[in-house]
C-alpha positions in Angstrom: 119.6 76.7 133.8 116.1 76.3 132.0 116.2 77.3 128.4 114.7 80.6 127.4 113.1 79.6 124.6 110.8 77.1 126.8 110.0 79.7 129.4 108.3 81.7 126.5 106.8 79.0 124.9 103.1 78.9 125.3 100.3 76.4 124.2 97.0 77.7 122.6 94.4 75.9 121.6 91.6 76.6 119.1 88.8 74.7 119.2 85.8 75.1 116.7 83.2 73.3 114.9 83.7 74.6 111.8 86.9 75.9 109.5 88.6 77.5 112.7 89.3 80.7 110.2 87.5 82.7 112.6 89.9 81.5 115.6 93.1 81.9 113.6 92.2 85.4 112.4 91.7 86.4 116.0 94.4 84.7 117.5 96.8 86.0 115.0 96.0 89.4 115.5 96.2 89.4 119.4 99.3 86.8 119.5 100.8 89.9 117.4 100.9 92.1 120.6 103.4 89.9 122.3 106.3 89.8 121.0 108.2 87.7 123.5 106.1 85.2 123.9 106.3 81.9 121.4 103.3 80.4 120.8 102.7 76.9 119.9 99.0 76.7 118.1 97.0 73.5 118.6 94.0 73.8 116.1 90.8 71.9 116.6 88.5 72.0 113.6 85.3 70.6 112.7 84.6 69.4 116.4 80.8 68.4 116.2 80.2 65.3 118.3 81.3 64.4 122.2 83.7 62.2 120.8 85.5 64.3 119.2 85.5 67.0 121.8 87.1 64.0 124.0 90.2 64.0 122.0 90.1 68.1 122.1 90.2 67.6 126.1 92.8 65.2 126.1 95.0 67.5 124.1 94.3 70.4 126.3 95.3 68.0 129.4 98.5 67.1 127.7 99.7 70.1 126.4 97.9 72.8 129.0 96.9 76.4 127.6 94.4 79.0 127.1 91.5 77.9 125.2 89.5 79.9 122.5 86.4 78.7 121.4 83.6 79.2 118.6 81.6 76.3 119.5 77.8 77.0 119.4 76.3 73.7 120.6 75.3 74.5 123.9 76.2 70.9 125.0 79.6 70.5 123.8 80.3 74.2 125.2 79.4 73.3 128.6 81.4 70.1 128.1 84.6 72.0 127.5 84.1 74.6 130.2 84.2 71.7 132.7 87.3 70.3 131.7 88.9 73.7 131.3 87.9 74.2 134.6 89.2 70.8 135.9 92.2 71.4 134.3 92.8 75.0 135.5 92.8 76.5 131.8 91.0 79.5 130.8 88.5 79.4 127.9 87.1 82.3 125.9 84.2 82.0 123.7 85.3 84.8 121.3 82.2 85.3 119.3 80.1 85.6 122.7 80.2 89.0 123.1 79.4 90.1 119.7 76.3 88.0 119.8 75.4 89.4 123.2 75.5 93.2 121.2 73.5 91.8 118.4 71.2 90.1 120.3 70.2 93.3 122.5 70.4 95.8 119.4 68.6 93.6 116.7 65.8 91.9 119.4 66.4 88.3 118.2 68.2 85.6 119.4 71.6 83.9 117.7 70.5 80.7 116.1 73.5 79.0 117.1 74.0 77.1 113.8 77.1 75.6 112.9 78.9 77.0 109.8 76.2 79.3 108.8 79.2 81.6 107.0 79.6 78.7 104.8 76.9 78.2 102.7 76.6 77.6 99.2 74.6 81.2 98.2 75.1 83.5 95.8 78.0 85.1 97.6 79.9 81.8 97.3 79.4 81.5 94.1 80.6 85.4 93.2 83.9 84.4 95.0 84.4 81.2 92.6 83.8 83.3 89.7 86.1 86.1 90.9 89.0 83.3 91.5 88.5 81.9 87.7 88.6 85.4 86.6 91.9 86.3 88.6 93.4 83.1 87.0 92.5 84.3 83.5 93.3 87.7 83.8 96.8 87.6 85.6 99.8 89.5 84.2 97.9 91.2 81.3 96.3 87.9 80.6 92.9 87.7 78.5 92.6 91.4 77.6 89.2 91.2 75.9 87.6 90.2 79.1 88.6 92.8 81.1 85.6 95.0 81.0 84.1 92.7 83.5 86.6 93.7 86.2 85.6 95.4 89.5 89.3 96.7 90.0 92.6 96.6 87.7 95.8 96.7 89.4 98.6 98.1 87.4 102.4 98.3 88.7 106.2 97.2 88.0 106.8 93.5 87.5 107.0 91.7 91.5 105.3 94.5 93.1 102.5 92.3 94.8 99.7 93.0 92.1 98.9 88.6 91.9 98.5 87.8 95.3 96.5 91.2 96.0 94.3 90.0 93.7 93.9 86.6 94.5 93.4 88.1 98.1 90.3 90.5 96.8 89.1 87.5 94.6 88.5 85.6 97.8 86.1 88.9 98.8 84.2 88.2 96.0 85.9 91.3 93.8 87.2 90.4 90.3 90.8 91.8 90.3 92.6 92.0 86.9 96.5 93.2 87.0 98.1 94.9 84.2 101.7 95.0 84.6 103.5 98.3 83.6 107.0 98.1 81.0 108.3 101.8 80.1 109.4 100.4 77.1 106.0 99.0 76.3 104.7 102.2 76.6 100.9 102.4 78.3 99.0 99.5 77.6 95.9 100.3 75.2 93.8 98.0 77.6 94.1 101.0 80.1 93.1 103.6 77.5 89.3 104.4 78.9 89.0 102.2 81.7 85.6 101.3 83.3 86.6 100.8 86.9 89.1 101.8 89.2 92.7 101.6 88.3 95.2 101.7 91.2 98.9 101.7 91.0 101.3 99.4 93.6 104.8 100.5 94.3 107.7 99.8 95.9 111.0 100.5 97.3 113.4 100.0 94.7 115.9 98.3 97.1 113.3 96.0 98.2 111.9 95.5 94.7 115.4 94.5 93.5 115.7 91.9 96.4 112.8 90.4 95.4 113.4 90.0 91.5 116.8 88.8 92.4 115.5 85.9 94.3 113.1 85.4 91.5 115.9 85.2 89.1 117.7 82.6 91.3 114.4 80.5 91.8 114.3 80.5 87.5 117.2 79.6 87.1 117.1 76.9 89.8 114.0 75.6 88.1 115.0 75.6 84.6 112.2 77.8 83.8 112.2 80.6 80.9 113.6 84.1 81.8 111.7 87.0 82.7 110.5 89.2 79.5 112.8 92.0 81.0 116.4 91.7 80.2 118.1 90.3 83.4 120.5 93.2 83.7 118.2 95.9 83.7 115.6 93.9 85.8 117.7 94.1 88.6 120.0 97.0 88.3 119.3 100.2 90.5 119.1 102.8 88.1 116.7 101.0 85.9 114.7 99.9 88.2 114.5 103.2 89.7 113.3 104.9 86.7 110.8 102.1 86.1 109.2 102.9 89.3 109.1 106.7 88.4 107.7 106.0 85.3 104.7 104.1 86.7 104.2 106.8 89.1 104.2 109.4 86.7 101.8 107.9 84.4 99.5 107.1 87.7 100.0 110.7 88.6 99.0 111.7 84.8 96.0 109.2 84.8 94.7 110.4 88.3 94.9 106.5 89.7 96.0 106.4 93.1 99.0 104.6 94.0 99.7 102.3 97.0 103.2 101.8 98.0 103.4 98.1 99.3 106.9 98.2 100.6 105.7 97.8 104.3 102.3 96.7 104.1 101.1 93.2 104.1 98.9 91.8 101.3 96.2 92.0 103.4 96.6 95.5 104.4 97.1 96.4 100.6 93.4 94.8 99.9 92.1 96.8 102.5 93.1 100.3 100.9 92.0 98.7 97.5 88.4 98.0 98.9 88.7 101.6 100.5 89.7 103.0 97.1 87.1 101.1 95.0 84.5 102.4 97.7 85.5 105.9 97.1 85.5 105.7 93.3 81.9 104.3 93.2 80.7 106.9 95.7 82.2 109.7 93.7 80.3 108.5 90.5 77.2 108.3 92.2 77.6 111.9 93.5 78.6 112.9 90.1 75.6 111.2 88.8 73.1 112.2 91.3 74.5 116.3 90.9 72.0 118.8 89.2 72.9 119.5 85.5 
C-alpha cells in the first residue's frame, strides 16, 4: 500500500536570477492554502547563465514539479519554458502579470534588469542603519539615543518586542524596545516620547510557556538568570498582574496595544507600520488645522 505522505508530497522549483526572496514569499503565501500537501522546495537562486540554467533543468527532470520563475533575461526564460514544455511541467513567471499592468498604466516598458531591487541606494543604507540601531537599543539599552527612534515598542518580557524590531529594521524603521516591569515603574525614557509608542501584549498562559522554555534554555546554557525572580516570572497570578499593569499603563497614556498571541512577527510588524502611519497622519492634520 503506497505511503499516504508520499502521495501528498509535491516538488516545487523556485528559479530566480537574484536572491529568490520574492519567489519564497509568493510560494509561502500560496502553499499555505494547501494544508494536505507536503511541499518539497527546490530553490535555484542567482541563475544568470545557460550553464547554471542547465543544472536547474536537470534538477526539474530529476524531481518533476511545477516551476515558479522570476528570470528576467529573455533567452533564459525561453529556454526554461521549452524545457518545462518538454518535461510536461508548468512554469509561471510570477511577475509577468504585474509588469503587464504597470506597462499599460505607466506607458513604459519594464527594463528587465536583474536585481534592480538590491541596489546600494539610500534605502539600502537606511535599512543597515536601522539594524544597527535595533542592536544598540534592544531591551532598553542605550536610552540616550532613543530620541532617534521611529517607533518604541513596549511590553512585558518575552512579548516578541525584539524580533518585531528586527523585522521592522529590515524595512528601514528604527525601532527601540523598552521592557515594562511593574516593580520598576514606568521608565523615565517614556515620559515624553517624540515618536509613536505601541504596546505588545500576549495571553498569560502562552507567555508562561514561552518563559518556562526560556528558563530551561538559560539553565542548559549556564547563562545568567533573568532579572525577574524566577518564581514570579512564571507564576500565573503574577504574570496576569504584570500583563494587566502594562495594559492599564498603555490605556492611561493613550498608546495602542497589539495582542501578539496568535500573530506572526510579520503580522505584528504590519500592524505596527499601520499605527505609525496613523500617528503621523494625526500629527499632520493637527499641524494643518487652523489655530
